[in-house]
C-alpha positions as CSV (number, residue, x, y, z in Angstrom):
1,X,141.5,138.7,129.6
2,X,144.9,137.2,129.9
3,X,146.6,137.3,133.3
4,X,149.1,140.1,134.0
5,X,152.8,139.5,134.0
6,X,152.8,139.4,137.8
7,X,149.9,137.0,138.1
8,X,151.4,134.9,135.3
9,X,154.6,134.6,137.2
10,X,152.7,133.5,140.3
11,X,150.7,131.1,138.3
12,X,153.8,129.4,136.9
13,X,155.4,129.2,140.3
14,X,152.2,127.5,141.6
15,X,152.3,125.1,138.6
16,X,155.9,124.2,139.4
17,X,155.0,123.5,143.1
18,X,152.0,121.5,142.0
19,X,153.9,119.2,139.6
20,X,156.8,118.8,142.1
21,X,154.4,117.7,144.9
22,X,153.6,114.0,145.2
23,X,155.6,111.8,142.9
24,X,154.5,111.9,139.3
25,X,157.0,109.2,138.4
26,X,154.7,106.7,140.1
27,X,151.8,107.7,137.8
28,X,153.9,108.1,134.6
29,X,154.9,104.4,134.7
30,X,151.3,103.4,134.0
31,X,151.4,105.2,130.6
32,X,154.8,104.1,129.6
33,X,153.5,101.7,126.9
34,X,151.3,104.5,125.4
35,X,154.3,106.8,125.3
36,X,156.5,104.1,123.6
37,X,153.8,103.5,121.0
38,X,153.5,107.3,120.3
39,X,157.3,107.5,119.7
40,X,157.2,104.5,117.4
41,X,154.6,106.3,115.2
42,X,156.9,109.3,114.8
43,X,159.5,107.3,112.9
44,X,162.5,108.8,114.7
45,X,165.8,107.8,113.1
46,X,169.3,107.6,114.5
47,X,171.1,111.0,114.7
48,X,167.9,113.0,114.6
49,X,167.8,116.0,117.0
50,X,164.6,115.7,119.1
51,X,163.1,117.9,121.8
52,X,160.7,116.6,124.4
53,X,158.7,119.5,125.9
54,X,157.3,119.1,129.5
55,X,159.2,115.8,129.5
56,X,158.4,114.8,133.0
57,X,160.2,111.6,133.9
58,X,161.2,110.9,130.3
59,X,158.4,108.7,129.0
60,X,159.0,110.1,125.4
61,X,162.7,111.0,125.8
62,X,163.9,107.5,126.8
63,X,162.3,105.6,123.9
64,X,163.4,108.3,121.5
65,X,167.0,108.0,122.8
66,X,166.8,104.2,122.4
67,X,166.2,104.7,118.7
68,X,169.5,106.6,118.5
69,X,168.2,110.2,118.5
70,X,170.0,113.1,120.1
71,X,167.4,114.0,122.7
72,X,166.8,117.1,124.8
73,X,164.1,117.2,127.4
74,X,162.8,120.3,129.3
75,X,160.4,120.5,132.2
76,X,159.6,123.0,135.0
77,X,159.7,120.3,137.8
78,X,163.2,119.7,139.0
79,X,162.4,116.5,140.8
80,X,160.9,115.0,137.6
81,X,164.0,115.9,135.7
82,X,166.2,114.1,138.2
83,X,164.0,111.0,137.8
84,X,164.4,111.3,134.0
85,X,168.2,111.5,134.4
86,X,168.2,108.4,136.6
87,X,166.2,106.5,134.0
88,X,168.6,107.5,131.2
89,X,171.7,106.6,133.3
90,X,170.2,103.2,134.1
91,X,170.0,102.4,130.4
92,X,173.3,104.2,129.5
93,X,171.5,106.7,127.3
94,X,172.7,110.2,126.7
95,X,169.8,112.6,127.1
96,X,170.2,116.3,127.9
97,X,167.5,117.0,130.6
98,X,167.2,120.6,131.8
99,X,164.8,123.0,133.4
100,X,162.8,125.0,130.9
101,X,159.5,126.8,130.2
102,X,157.4,125.6,127.3
103,X,156.5,129.2,126.5
104,X,160.2,130.3,126.4
105,X,162.3,127.4,125.2
106,X,166.0,127.8,125.8
107,X,167.0,126.8,122.3
108,X,167.9,128.3,118.9
109,X,165.6,128.7,116.0
110,X,165.2,125.5,113.9
111,X,167.5,123.6,116.2
112,X,165.5,120.3,116.2
113,X,164.4,117.8,113.5
114,X,161.4,117.1,115.7
115,X,159.6,118.4,118.8
116,X,157.1,116.4,120.8
117,X,155.0,116.6,124.0
118,X,152.7,114.1,125.7
119,X,150.1,115.3,128.2
120,X,152.5,118.0,129.3
121,X,152.8,121.2,127.2
122,X,149.0,121.2,126.8
123,X,148.9,122.7,130.4
124,X,151.0,125.8,129.4
125,X,148.8,128.8,130.3
126,X,149.4,130.7,127.0
127,X,148.8,128.1,124.3
128,X,149.4,130.4,121.4
129,X,152.8,131.4,122.9
130,X,153.7,127.7,123.3
131,X,152.6,126.9,119.8
132,X,154.9,129.6,118.4
133,X,157.8,128.4,120.5
134,X,157.2,124.7,119.5
135,X,157.3,125.8,115.9
136,X,160.3,128.2,116.3
137,X,162.7,125.5,117.5
138,X,161.7,123.0,114.8
139,X,163.3,123.2,111.4
140,X,161.2,123.5,108.2
141,X,160.1,120.0,107.2
142,X,160.6,118.7,110.8
143,X,157.9,117.0,112.9
144,X,155.8,118.7,115.6
145,X,153.9,116.1,117.7
146,X,151.6,116.3,120.6
147,X,149.4,113.9,122.6
148,X,146.5,115.8,124.3
149,X,143.7,114.6,126.5
150,X,140.3,115.3,125.0
151,X,137.5,117.1,126.9
152,X,135.1,114.2,126.2
153,X,137.5,111.5,127.3
154,X,138.0,110.0,130.7
155,X,140.7,112.4,131.8
156,X,138.8,115.4,130.5
157,X,135.7,114.5,132.4
158,X,137.8,113.8,135.5
159,X,139.3,117.3,135.2
160,X,135.8,118.7,134.9
161,X,134.9,117.0,138.2
162,X,137.9,118.7,139.9
163,X,136.8,122.1,138.4
164,X,133.6,121.9,140.4
165,X,135.7,121.9,143.6
166,X,138.7,124.0,142.7
167,X,137.9,126.7,140.0
168,X,140.5,127.0,137.3
169,X,142.6,130.2,137.2
170,X,140.9,133.2,135.5
171,X,142.1,134.1,132.0
172,X,143.7,130.8,131.3
173,X,142.2,128.7,128.5
174,X,141.2,125.1,129.6
175,X,144.1,122.7,128.8
176,X,141.6,120.2,127.4
177,X,141.0,122.5,124.4
178,X,144.2,121.1,123.0
179,X,142.1,117.9,122.5
180,X,139.8,119.5,120.0
181,X,140.7,119.3,116.3
182,X,139.5,122.8,115.4
183,X,141.5,124.4,118.2
184,X,144.7,122.5,117.2
185,X,144.1,123.7,113.6
186,X,143.8,127.3,114.8
187,X,146.9,127.1,117.0
188,X,149.3,125.0,115.0
189,X,147.9,125.3,111.5
190,X,149.7,128.6,110.7
191,X,153.1,126.8,111.2
192,X,152.3,123.5,109.5
193,X,152.4,122.4,105.9
194,X,150.4,119.3,106.9
195,X,148.5,118.4,110.1
196,X,147.3,114.9,110.9
197,X,145.1,114.3,113.9
198,X,144.0,110.9,115.2
199,X,141.9,110.0,118.3
200,X,143.5,107.2,120.3
201,X,143.3,105.7,123.8
202,X,145.7,105.3,126.6
203,X,144.9,102.2,128.7
204,X,145.2,102.6,132.5
205,X,145.6,99.3,134.2
206,X,146.0,99.4,138.0
207,X,146.3,96.3,140.2
208,X,143.9,97.7,142.8
209,X,140.3,98.9,143.1
210,X,138.9,102.2,141.9
211,X,138.8,103.5,145.5
212,X,142.5,102.6,145.9
213,X,143.2,104.3,142.6
214,X,141.8,107.6,143.9
215,X,144.0,107.2,147.0
216,X,147.0,106.5,144.7
217,X,146.3,109.8,142.8
218,X,145.8,111.7,146.1
219,X,149.3,110.6,147.2
220,X,151.3,110.7,144.0
221,X,149.6,113.0,141.4
222,X,150.5,116.6,142.1
223,X,147.3,118.3,140.8
224,X,145.1,115.9,142.7
225,X,147.2,116.1,145.9
226,X,147.2,119.9,145.8
227,X,143.4,120.1,145.1
228,X,142.6,118.0,148.1
229,X,144.9,120.1,150.3
230,X,142.9,123.2,149.5
231,X,139.5,121.7,150.5
232,X,138.0,121.2,153.9
233,X,137.1,117.8,155.2
234,X,133.5,117.7,153.9
235,X,134.6,118.9,150.4
236,X,137.4,116.3,150.4
237,X,135.0,113.5,151.2
238,X,132.6,114.7,148.4
239,X,135.4,115.1,145.9
240,X,136.8,111.6,146.7
241,X,133.3,110.1,146.3
242,X,132.9,111.7,142.9
243,X,136.3,110.6,141.7
244,X,135.6,107.0,143.0
245,X,132.3,106.9,141.1
246,X,134.0,108.2,137.9
247,X,136.6,105.4,138.1
248,X,134.1,102.8,139.0
249,X,131.7,103.7,136.2
250,X,134.4,103.5,133.6
251,X,136.2,100.4,135.0
252,X,136.4,97.5,132.6
253,X,138.0,95.1,135.1
254,X,136.8,93.2,138.1
255,X,138.1,91.6,141.3
256,X,140.3,94.3,142.7
257,X,141.7,95.7,139.4
258,X,141.0,98.9,137.6
259,X,141.2,99.2,133.8
260,X,140.1,102.4,132.1
261,X,140.4,103.7,128.5
262,X,141.3,107.3,128.3
263,X,140.9,109.1,125.0
264,X,143.6,111.5,123.7
265,X,144.2,113.4,120.4
266,X,147.4,112.6,118.6
267,X,148.7,115.5,116.6
268,X,151.5,115.1,114.0
269,X,152.4,118.2,112.0
270,X,155.1,119.0,109.4
271,X,156.7,122.3,110.0
272,X,156.4,124.8,107.1
């Protein structure tokens, strides 16, 4: 059963507070290279109109603007939008960043040549509604692209650990379902003349130990920070221990560094 309108409004308010807590910009800079590589594969050309949904601090918007595209970025977190604007100003790039809901995009039909989202819109609570909006604002023949964490990958398994301590909201499909090919086909397939999906990896490389990485996420990553704030001290200690073990078991580095490969599903569709 889907949440009621009242509960949906409260859920979205909570999501906004969650993403505005901490400082996601500190985390986002560790996946900048992955974002730039994603944009390169989209073959964005000068003058193209491109939308970045759940843009955060501009990890996709900035490299798309560097390629000469006319870029718009939307997000629910005002502080992340301000960081994105600062990044664009620092490079003298013109990007229109504004507050916006992925399930109700403030744009006209077929306004964009391409729409994209990396590790963002996959968290919209009504995925079918978002898929319809994603398609609506993209012109026929345009590109729809997403990068979504997979349930089996590092981030998906870390999210599952968190779910043992803080149950997910009722009636909301797990965001990691966007990392399954069959689910993407069901949600985006009706709007696409072609649909290409490729499993790739984002490489996290932190110059500190797995234990310190968990502390870093507790301080800067909104969902982790909020999760810990809702737990008592014994549960906080247990949760931290589980997260540290997860990072340690997947760490490919040594001597105070942490390097982890996180699988995601790259989705590139052509709008009907």
